[in-house]
VOPAGU-2260 file (C-alpha; in pm, 1 decimal, decimal comma):
REM VOPAGU-2260
SITE   aa  ch    i         X         Y         Z
SITE  MET   A    0   -4399,5   -9008,9  -19328,6
SITE  ASN   A    1   -4084,9   -9241,4  -19223,8
SITE  SER   A    2   -4247,5   -9484,6  -18917,3
SITE  THR   A    3   -3836,8   -9574,1  -18877,9
SITE  ALA   A    4   -3781,4   -9216,9  -18804,2
SITE  THR   A    5   -3617,8   -9108,9  -18449,2
SITE  THR   A    6   -3670,3   -8750,0  -18290,7
SITE  ASP   A    7   -3272,6   -8680,1  -18126,2
SITE  TYR   A    8   -3459,2   -8458,2  -17786,4
SITE  THR   A    9   -3150,7   -8229,1  -17613,7
SITE  SER   A   10   -3107,7   -8030,3  -17296,7
SITE  PHE   A   11   -3179,2   -7660,1  -17487,0
SITE  THR   A   12   -3399,1   -7518,3  -17279,9
SITE  GLY   A   13   -3546,5   -7279,1  -17552,7
SITE  TRP   A   14   -3446,0   -6939,1  -17425,3
SITE  ILE   A   15   -3051,0   -6981,4  -17352,5
SITE  ASP   A   16   -2808,2   -7274,6  -17283,9
SITE  PRO   A   17   -2653,0   -7125,5  -16922,3
SITE  PRO   A   18   -2277,5   -6976,3  -16941,8
SITE  THR   A   19   -1964,2   -7189,3  -16866,0
SITE  ASP   A   20   -1800,4   -6801,4  -16748,4
SITE  ILE   A   21   -1983,1   -6729,8  -16456,9
SITE  PRO   A   22   -1753,4   -6438,4  -16257,9
SITE  PRO   A   23   -1657,4   -6548,2  -15934,1
SITE  PRO   A   24   -1821,2   -6407,7  -15624,1
SITE  LEU   A   25   -1760,8   -6090,6  -15468,8
SITE  THR   A   26   -1465,3   -6042,2  -15261,8
SITE  GLU   A   27   -1468,7   -5669,0  -15214,9
SITE  ASN   A   28   -1796,5   -5407,5  -15058,3
SITE  LEU   A   29   -1909,8   -5199,5  -15354,6
SITE  THR   A   30   -2076,5   -4941,2  -15291,9
SITE  CYS   A   31   -2409,5   -4776,0  -15513,2
SITE  SER   A   32   -2712,9   -4574,9  -15493,0
SITE  VAL   A   33   -2955,1   -4850,9  -15567,3
SITE  ALA   A   34   -2842,8   -5237,8  -15507,5
SITE  VAL   A   35   -3110,1   -5438,5  -15715,9
SITE  ILE   A   36   -3115,7   -5802,9  -15596,1
SITE  GLY   A   37   -3184,1   -6103,3  -15841,9
SITE  GLY   A   38   -3126,8   -6117,7  -16245,4
SITE  GLY   A   39   -3465,4   -6203,3  -16326,8
SITE  LEU   A   40   -3720,8   -6091,1  -16611,2
SITE  ALA   A   41   -3766,7   -5785,9  -16297,9
SITE  GLY   A   42   -3424,2   -5725,8  -16169,1
SITE  LEU   A   43   -3296,7   -5735,5  -16500,5
SITE  SER   A   44   -3574,1   -5471,9  -16551,3
SITE  THR   A   45   -3519,0   -5219,1  -16302,2
SITE  ALA   A   46   -3154,4   -5192,3  -16348,7
SITE  ARG   A   47   -3185,9   -5150,3  -16626,1
SITE  ARG   A   48   -3440,4   -4861,7  -16594,7
SITE  LEU   A   49   -3243,1   -4663,4  -16348,7
SITE  ALA   A   50   -2907,0   -4681,4  -16478,5
SITE  GLY   A   51   -3065,5   -4535,5  -16777,0
SITE  ARG   A   52   -3152,1   -4287,9  -16557,0
SITE  GLY   A   53   -2879,9   -4220,6  -16405,2
SITE  VAL   A   54   -2872,4   -4376,8  -16118,7
SITE  ASP   A   55   -2538,4   -4584,0  -15972,5
SITE  THR   A   56   -2728,8   -4894,3  -15961,6
SITE  VAL   A   57   -2521,2   -5289,7  -15876,0
SITE  LEU   A   58   -2774,5   -5588,4  -16012,9
SITE  LEU   A   59   -2658,8   -5872,9  -15763,0
SITE  GLU   A   60   -2738,6   -6232,2  -15930,6
SITE  SER   A   61   -2657,3   -6619,3  -15821,1
SITE  GLY   A   62   -2635,6   -6720,3  -16084,7
SITE  CYS   A   63   -2726,5   -6652,2  -16475,3
SITE  CYS   A   64   -2945,3   -6326,4  -16527,9
SITE  GLY   A   65   -3259,2   -6424,6  -16686,2
SITE  TYR   A   66   -3175,6   -6809,2  -16618,1
SITE  GLY   A   67   -3379,0   -6916,1  -16334,4
SITE  PRO   A   68   -3674,1   -7109,2  -16304,1
SITE  PHE   A   69   -3948,9   -6860,3  -16359,9
SITE  ASP   A   70   -4286,6   -7067,9  -16243,1
SITE  THR   A   71   -4149,1   -7055,6  -15904,2
SITE  ALA   A   72   -4123,1   -6708,5  -15901,6
SITE  VAL   A   73   -4484,3   -6674,2  -15928,8
SITE  ARG   A   74   -4683,7   -7015,3  -15710,0
């Protein structure tokens, strides 16, 4: 091994990089049977399962789905 080798580290999280194309906030009312608040693992799973069973479902997330700090939800 070369003792002069250097390692470059990046801010890559190991999961995904944040998107650059997040749509703007909602500007109108939505009507649905179920509104799932939060696009974390539980929210995504719940919304997908409900929609897959034909339930009129809306998933609301303030940022990027699946891109939040997981540890803050389980403290």
